[in-house]
C-alpha positions, 0 to 999 in steps of 0.5 A, a space after each residue: 140584027 138580033 142574029 148578027 148581034 148574037 153571033 158577034 157577042 159569041 165570037 167577040 164581046 159577050 159581056 159588051 153588047 154596046 160593042 156589037 151594036 157599034 160593030 153592027 
């Protein structure tokens, strides 16, 4: 999940970790 989160944050919202968790 960390890898996916990092990829998402780098591609979408870097300052929005909550969004990554919701998208995951």
